[in-house]
N, C-alpha and C positions, 0 to 999 in steps of 0.2 A: 363533530364540530361543524357548525354550520358555515355556509360560504362567507357570511359576513364576518364571523369570528376568525376564519381562516385569513381572510384578506387583511384584517386588522393586525393579526400576528405577523403576516408576511411584510406589511408596511412597516411596522415597528422594527422588525429584523433588518430590513434593508436600510433603516437609518442608522443602525449601530456603526461604529467605527469598524474599519476593515479587519482588525485583529479579532474584535469580538464576533464579527459575522463569521470569520474563519472557524473560530472555536465552536460557534453554535452549529455551523454546518458539519464540523466533525462530530460533534456529539449526536446530531440528528442522524447522520449515516451510521455511526457506531450503533444507535439504538435499532436499527433495521437488521443488524447481524444476529444470528442466533446466538445461543449461550457458548461461551468460549470452551474450547477442547481442552481438557485439563492436561492432556498429554502433549499438546503442541509445543510447549516450550522445551520440553525435555527431548522431543524428537528434533527439533532445531538444533539443540545443543549437540545432540549426537552427530547430525549432519554436518555441522560446522567442523567438529572434531574429526570426522572421517575425511572431509575435504582437506583440512590442514595436515593431516598424516600423509595424505597422497601427494601434497606439495612438498612437504618435507622429505619424503622418501623418494621423490623424483619420478613417481609414476603417474602425476597429473599432467595433462597435456594443456600447457598454458599458452595463451594467445596475447598479442599485445593490443593496445588500445585501438589501433587503426583498424585491425582484423576484426575486433570486437564491433566497432561502428559498422564496418561493411556488412557483417552478418546480421546486425539488428536492422539496418536499412534494407536489406533483402527480405528479412521476415515481414516487415511492416509493408513493403510493396506488394507481398503476396496477398495481404487481406483485402 
């Protein structure tokens, strides 16, 4: 695509309503990803079930929202 064509597309995209720009942005970013991993959904389902099982059996170590925020802020400050 030439620079002029790209600038035209960019200009038209920026004039779209916010919801349409968001949808376009999502589609563009998704198009950069590689092909989907066919096993990913099954792997996430298994992980979710494993975590639920740990919670139900009482072996999971749960934290409250306050502690979660503290840990996340600490991680972000390390970056």
